[in-house]
N, C-alpha and C positions, 0 to 999 in steps of 0.2 A: 336438726331441726335448729332453723337462723332462730339466734334470741332475736325480739324484739324491744329493746325499750329505748328511752329518750337519747341516750347517751351512747348507741352503738352506730356504727357508721350503714351507711342505707344501704338499704337491702341489697341493691344493689351491688354493688361494693363488698357484702360478704358473698350474697350469692357465687359473684368471678370470685373472687380465690377458695371457696372452697370445692369450683368446679375444675378448677385447674391445678390445685394441687393435686385432687384425685386423680385426676391427667395424668401429671410429674409423677408420685407416685406409684402409678402405675395402676391404680384402683381401676378407671378408668383406661382401660387397654387399647393398644391402636385399632383402627375397627369396628368400636364399639358405636355403635348407633346413638345418637345421642334425642332423647324425647324430653322435650318441653314440659310435657301434663308430672311425666313421671316425677322430673328432677324437681318442680313447682309444688311435689302430694310431696316430694321428701322431703323439703326442704320446709315444707310445710308454710311456702307467703305465694304471692300471685305469682302469673306467668310474663306480665310485663318486664321484672326484675333480670324474670330467669333470660328474654329473649336478648335484652341490653346484656346481658355477663355475655349469650353465647356469641354476641356482636363481635364483641369484643373478643372473644378465646377466635373466633375464624379471621379479626383485622391479627391475630397474634399468630395464628399459622396452625392454632392445638385441634382448632374444627376446620374439615374440608367437607362439604356437601355433606354438613349433618351426623358424619364420622368424626372417630378421634380420630387424630390423624396418625399413618401408618406411613410415616416417611422410608421415600424407595431412595436409590443410588444418587438418581438425577437428583434429585430436593437436596440430599444431603449435600453433596461436589458442590449446587448453584449454592448454597447458604454459608458454605466455607471461600466461595469463591467472590461474595459478597463480605466476608471477613477477612481475610488474606488485603482487599484493596484497601479496604477502610481502615483495619488494627494495623496494618503495614504501616501508614502514614499519616496514624497517630504515638505507632514509638515513635515513630521521624518528628512528629512536632513536640511528645512529652522530654527526648533528647535537648530539647534545645528551650523549652521552656517550662517542664516541671521545676514548683518547687521542694524545697527541703522537708515539708511537711508529710510531701505526700513520696517521696525517696523512703520516706523511712516509714510511711503506710506498704510499699511496696517490700520493701521489707521485714513484715513484721508477717504479711500475707506468706510469705517464701519462708521465715520460720513454723509457720500456725499448718503450712502445706506438707511442711518435715515432721511436726510432733504432735497435728492435731489427731481429733478421731474425724471420721468422716464427712459424717454431716460438718465439721467444721472445715476440712480441707475443701468442699463443694463452695463452701462461703469465701472463702478465703482467694480461694482461684476467680470467683466471678470479682470478687472485687477487684485482686491485683487488675486485670482486664479491662474491668470502668475506668480503674485511677489513671489510663493510657487514654481508654477511648475521650475520655473529660479533656485530656492534656489536649486533643488535635481544635477544640475551643470553634469545631463547626456545629452549630445546635440541627443540624441535618443528620449527618452524619449519629450524634447523637442521637438525637432520635429514631434516625433507622436503625444503629445495635438495639435499641430499646425495645422496640416492638415486635426483634427478633428473638428477645431474653428469653421465653420457655422454651422454643423451640432447639435453642444453643444448651438450654441449661437440663433439655431430654439429651441431650450428646455428650454434655460434661457429665451427666451422671454416668453414663458412659466408662469415657475414661480416667473416673477416682476409680469405680470400683471395680475396674477392670485391675486396676495400679496400670497405664500403662508407666511402662519405662522412660529412666530422664524429667517424667513432665516438669520438676523441681528443678530439676537441674535446668535446664530451659531456661526457667521463669528469674530463674538467677545470671543466666550472660544474657539475658534482656533487660534485668535491672542494674547492671555492673555496666554493660552499653549505653544505658541512659544517663546512669551517676557520672560516666567520665565524659558524656556532652556526644557521643558522635551517633550522630542521626541515621544514620549509611547502616553501619550495624543494629542497632537498636527492627530497622526496619525490614534488616533483610533476614535476620533472626526469627523477629515477631512474623514473617511470615515460613519459614519453616516448619518455625513451630506449629504457625496450626496446618498444615502441611499433616506432618505428623500428625495433630491428629486427626487429621479426616482419613491419613492413611488406618488409622488406627479402628478410627467408627469402620468403617470400607468390610476393614479383617471381622470385628464382632460380629458382625451384619451378615456376614455370609458366612 
């Protein structure tokens, strides 16, 4: 049930978060039909905020044709193709411009990646990539990756839960290249890293 109080975020925002989290944690598995009336009744709110939430989730690619997304191999390849292009460029930019405090943040992401609990590793993994994408300084690129965030999360979960080998070692190599301001190396390492993520996800899906 959605909380109704004056301090609460808008009903739309809360509905969006509840539905998104159900998809991401597997409560609403891929292929599930999404019914406005049912969700409105369950969450105890009107259909308008539900409709807005579903529109937003469609924009993010989590809902397709009123069903929870079931990404195909082609979807996965398309997603990673975009990530490889944008994040490769961002890693090169990071090597040129990333300030010291962001470098330290990357370093602590790696530490958590080695020592943290699953949820902490997921967050550190996301932050690692986010810091590098922001370094591109290109608002359109940042927005594009941002819009893909939820779908990326679904695959990041696969990579972390199934413990992809060398994941954090690769993060460390990317960090070292950025720290030593070697843009071409950082770009190449990021592209290889994401390609390995893709190959791993395709292997798990199969």
